[in-house]
C-alpha positions as CSV (number, residue, x, y, z in Angstrom):
1,M,0.0,0.0,0.0
2,K,1.4,3.4,-1.0
3,V,0.7,6.0,1.6
4,N,0.6,9.5,0.0
5,Q,-1.5,12.6,0.2
6,K,-4.2,11.1,-2.0
7,Y,-4.4,8.1,0.3
8,I,-4.8,10.3,3.3
9,A,-7.4,12.4,1.5
10,D,-9.4,9.3,0.6
11,L,-9.3,8.1,4.2
12,L,-10.5,11.4,5.6
13,K,-12.9,12.1,2.7
14,V,-11.3,15.4,1.8
15,S,-9.6,16.6,-1.3
16,R,-5.9,16.1,-2.0
17,V,-5.6,19.9,-2.0
18,T,-7.0,20.1,1.5
19,V,-4.4,17.6,2.7
20,T,-1.6,19.6,1.0
21,K,-2.8,22.9,2.5
22,A,-3.4,21.3,5.9
23,L,0.2,20.0,6.0
24,Q,1.4,23.5,5.2
25,D,-0.7,25.1,7.9
26,H,-2.6,27.1,5.4
27,P,-5.1,29.5,7.1
28,D,-7.9,28.5,4.6
29,I,-8.1,25.1,6.3
30,A,-9.9,24.7,9.6
31,I,-7.7,24.0,12.6
32,S,-9.7,20.8,13.4
33,T,-9.1,19.6,9.8
34,R,-5.4,20.4,9.9
35,K,-5.1,18.4,13.2
36,K,-6.9,15.4,11.7
37,V,-4.7,15.4,8.6
38,K,-1.5,15.8,10.6
39,D,-2.4,13.2,13.1
40,L,-3.2,10.6,10.5
41,A,-0.1,11.4,8.5
42,Q,2.0,11.0,11.6
43,E,0.2,7.8,12.6
44,L,0.8,6.3,9.1
45,G,4.5,7.4,9.4
46,T,4.3,9.3,6.2
47,F,5.4,12.8,7.2
48,Q,7.5,14.1,10.1
49,I,5.5,16.9,11.6
């Protein structure tokens, strides 16, 4: 299984753009969504945050 931003987006039912922006702490993305994305990314061992 390849873990990437698309995979995270599919699991969380958000767009890949949302995942990208969340990982970059973009202000357009709600804090709660950023936290969900970052927590899952870290849990999957994909990104060091």
